[in-house]
C-alpha positions in Angstrom: 111.9 67.6 117.6 109.2 69.2 115.5 108.3 72.9 115.5 105.3 72.6 117.8 107.2 70.6 120.4 110.2 73.0 120.2 108.1 76.0 120.9 106.3 74.2 123.8 109.5 73.3 125.6 111.8 76.2 124.7 110.5 78.6 127.5 111.4 76.1 130.2 115.0 75.5 129.1 118.1 77.2 130.5 120.8 79.0 128.6 123.2 76.0 128.4 120.6 73.6 127.2 119.5 76.0 124.4 123.1 76.5 123.4 123.7 72.8 123.2 120.5 72.4 121.1 121.7 75.1 118.8 125.0 73.4 118.3 123.4 70.1 117.7 121.0 71.6 115.1 124.0 73.2 113.4 125.8 69.8 113.2 122.6 67.9 112.3 119.6 68.8 110.3 120.4 72.5 109.9 116.8 73.6 109.6 116.9 77.4 109.1 113.7 78.1 111.0 114.8 76.0 114.0 118.3 77.6 114.0 116.8 81.1 114.0 114.3 80.2 116.8 117.0 78.6 119.0 119.3 81.6 118.4 116.5 84.0 119.4 115.8 82.2 122.6 119.6 81.8 123.4 120.2 85.6 122.9 117.3 86.5 125.2 118.7 84.2 127.9 122.2 85.4 127.4 121.2 89.0 127.5 119.3 88.5 130.8 122.3 86.8 132.4 124.7 89.5 131.2 122.5 92.3 132.3 122.3 90.7 135.8 126.1 90.4 135.9 126.6 94.0 134.8 124.1 95.5 137.1 125.1 93.3 140.0 124.1 94.9 143.2 123.4 98.3 141.7 120.8 100.3 143.6 118.2 102.1 141.7 116.5 105.2 143.0 112.8 104.9 143.9 110.5 106.6 141.5 107.3 108.2 142.7 104.3 107.6 140.6 102.6 110.6 139.2 99.0 110.6 140.3 
């Protein structure tokens, strides 16, 4: 997959797919820019999942807007 195609499809992929792509790139071509981009996307997805797990059903207080 070339750089343009990667950046087009990457936002639509889930965490597991991005992780597998990262592992495949590490075993295959080992293109530095592709590895960095895949890792960036993977860490964003992982952080979102972990944050959701940590916060769970936490209730946040309502904040009144200052007008």
